[in-house]
N, C-alpha and C positions, 0 to 999 in steps of 0.2 A: 212203711214210713216210720221212722221214730222222729219227734219233733222235740226241739228245745221249746222251754216256755217263753224265751225272750225274743222279742221280733216288733217291729215297727212299721206301719205303712200308712200312706195319705192319698187323698184323691179330692179333686175339684169337681163341681159339677152346677148346672144351672137347671132350673125347675122351668114348666112350661110358660109361666108367667113373668119370667127373667129373672127371680132372685138367685143370685149366685151363693154358693156355699162351699166350705172346704171342709173335708171328713178326715179324721186321723184315728187310728187304733194303735195302742201301745200295749204291749204284754211283757211281764215279768212272773218270776216263778212265784207260786204259792201252793199250799197243799190241796186246795181245792178249786173250782171255778168260782172267781169272785169278779163280778161285773160292777163296773163304775162308769156311769153315762153322764157324761157333762155336756148337756143339751140347753137350749133356750126353754124358759119357763113354758111355752105355750107347746111344747112337743110332747105331751104327755102320751097321746096315741102312738107317735112314732118311737118313743122309747119301749112301749110294749113289743112293737113289732121286731126291733132291733134286738131286745133282750131274748125273745123266741128264737130268731134265727142264731145268733150267737151260742146260745145254748146247744142247739141242734148241731153245731159245725166243731166247736171246741170243747176239749174235755177238762182242763185243768190251767191254772194260771190266773194272776191278777189281770184281769182286763179293762183298759180304760180306753173309751170311746168319746171323742171330742167333735161336736159340731159347731160351726160358726157359720151364721148366716149373714151375708151382705145386705143388709136392710136399707133400701132407697126411700129416702124421705121426702115428702112433699109438702110446703107450706101454702095455707088458705089465709089470705089477708081479707079482713072484712073493715067497712068504715061504718061508724055508727053516725048516719048523716043527721038525727034527731039532736043527739048530744052536740054534735058541731055547730048544728044551727043555733041552739040554745046559748053556747059559748059566744058565738058572732053576734047574735041580737044581744047579749049582755055588755059586750065590747063597746057595741054601737051607743047604747043608753049611756054607759059610763063616759064615752068621749062626748056626747052631746050636753051631760050634766057639766063636766068639767072644761067645756071649749077646747077639746084637743082633736087632732085629726084622727078621722075615722079610717084608720089604714091597719088592720089586722095583720099579723105575720102567720103567713099559712102554716109554715114549719113549726112555729111554736105551738098551733092550734094542734096540730096533728101528734105532736108529742105529750098532749094532755091525757093522763090515763083514761082507758075506756073508750077515746075517740077511734083509735085503730086496736084490732087485735088480730094475732097469728096463730093458727092452730097448725101443728105438724102431726102427720099421719105417715105411717109405715106400711101398714097393708098387708103383713105376712103372716099375723096370728091365725091359726087354725088354716093354714093354707094346705089343702089336699094335695096339689100338684107338687109342693115341697116334699111332703112325705114321701110321694111316690119317685120322685127323684133321687132321694136319699137312699131309699130301699133298693132302688136300681143300681146303686153304686156299691152296695154292700158285699152282694157275693165276690165281686172282682176284687174288692178292698180285702175281703178275708183270706182271698185266694194268694195275693200280694204278701200278707203276713205269714201265710203258712209257708211260701215259699221261702222267706227270710228264716223261719223257724226250722224248716227242714235242713238249710243249708247249716246253720247252727247246730241242728241235732245230728248230723253226719259227722262234724267237727269233734261232738262228745263222744260219739260210739268210737272214733278213732282212737280218743285218748283212753277210753275205759277197755279197748281190746289190749292196748300196750299196757296198762295196768294189771290185765289179768295174765299176759304173758310174762311179767315180771313176777308174779305171785306164783306162777308155774315154775320158773326157773328157781325161785328160793324154795319153795316146796321139795323140788327134785333134790337141790342140794342139801337141804336138812335130812332128807330120808337118807342120803348116802352116807352122812355124818352119825347118825345115830347109832349105827353098827360098832363105831369106836367107843360108845359110851360105857358100854358093860366091862371092856377092858379096862378103861380108866378107873371105872369105880372098883374094879377088883384090886388093882395096883394101888389105889389110894387107901382102901381098907386094910391090905397087908401092912403097909407102911405104918398106919395108924395104930393097928393092932400090935406091931412089933414094938411101937415108943411105950404102949399102955402095959405091955405084959413083961417088959424088961427082960427079954432073952427066952421066955418061955415058949414051947414050940405050940403054935397053932395049926390044925389041920389045913390043908388047902381046899378040903371039902366045905368045911365050916366057913372059911373065908369065901368061897364061892357063893355058898348058900345066902350068905349076908349080903354079899355084892349083887346078886341076883335080886333080892328084895328091894335094894336102892336103886338099881337099874330100872326095876319094874316101875317104880314110882317115877322116875324121871323120864320114861319113854313115852316118845311122842308119836308113835306110829299111827294109832287110830286117828288122832287130830290130823297127821298130814293126810289120811285116806280122806278123812272129810273135808278137808280143805280143798283137796283136788276135785273132789266130786262137785263142792258148791263152784268152784273157778269154771268147771265144765257146764253146768247147769246155767252160770251166768253168761256164759259165752253163748251157749244155745239159744237163750231169751234175746240175745242182741240179734242173732239171726233171724228169729221170729219177726221180730219188730212190734209195732203198735204202741199202745199205751202201756209203758214199762216203769214208768218212775218209781211208783210205790214197791212195786215187786222186787226191784232192783235194790231198792234201799233196805228191805227186809232181809234180802239174800245177804248183803254187805254186813249186816248186824250178826248174821250168823259166822260169816268169815271173822268177823271182830273177834266173836267168841271163841272160837277155835284158837286164835292167835292168843287170846289171854290165857287159855288153859296151857298152852305150850309154854308160855314164859312162867307160870306158876310152877309147872313141872321141873323147867330147867333152871329155875333161879338159884338153887342150892346145889345144882351138879358141879363136879370139878373136871377139869382137864380142856385141852384146846378145843375138841369137839363139842362139849357143852356149851363153852362161851361163844363159838361160833353160832350154835343152835339158837342162843340167846339173841345174838346180834341179828339172825336172820329174822326171829320173831318180832323183833322191834322194828326191823325193814319191812316185814308184812304189815304191820299195824301202821306204819306211816303210809305206805301205799294203799291200804285200804281207806285210810281217812281222806286220801287225794281224791281217791274214787267217788267216795260218798259226797264230796263237794260237787263233782261233776253230775252226779245222778240227782242231786236236788234241783236241778235245772232241766231234768226230763220229765215231759208230759206223761 
């Protein structure tokens, strides 16, 4: 199986003591395995378990795991009876001193700071049941992620095979065109020498010798052979499958190097065949660059 490094999966679960949670995992391309955990602050032990499992099952990619816990709060209300009694006594004394009716308003008294207190509790910190419930969901979540990554990987492989097929067609056409380069060089040199010598006879042997030197400098046979060899190896690696991203990228660098050599050799050559070979070299480079963009996302 060849995996893309792009994928997403999510799940919901409930621990034994009923705290619900949602778990999501997202993956994008990266040179190495880069784990980022977005968990509640009290999940340090859980984070270590999750990291260990992810390192065992995933090879490359920027992996972001998010855990959200549904924390059910409960409130505890307490009445400070001593403080309330002190306020009621003080109210009675004040009413007696000034001849006012002694009828305190309970609502007003309860709003006095300190008379009533409320404490909120959540009770999920350090919950072993929560850790166990989350870890129980992780294997299935990773499997869902890998299904998405495998589907994306299959699409990438199809595009890469199409690119290799195009490169093979370009290389075959280039091989058929290179045979006419020597003849073009011969005629070009003959015409140029005739202009320079102004009618002085130059032997065909001399012209052929010089043309052979120029043709040798612009001949791309070796590069075509190496290009085809790299294409065959690339296709074979796709057939093998597995963790290929970095290896395929290195091989595409070699393909690009051969294309650059072809262009440097044919840049100064003349004739329709040489011009077409140069065009093919540029098309090869463009296709290689397209393939490299796809390979960057393969695990």
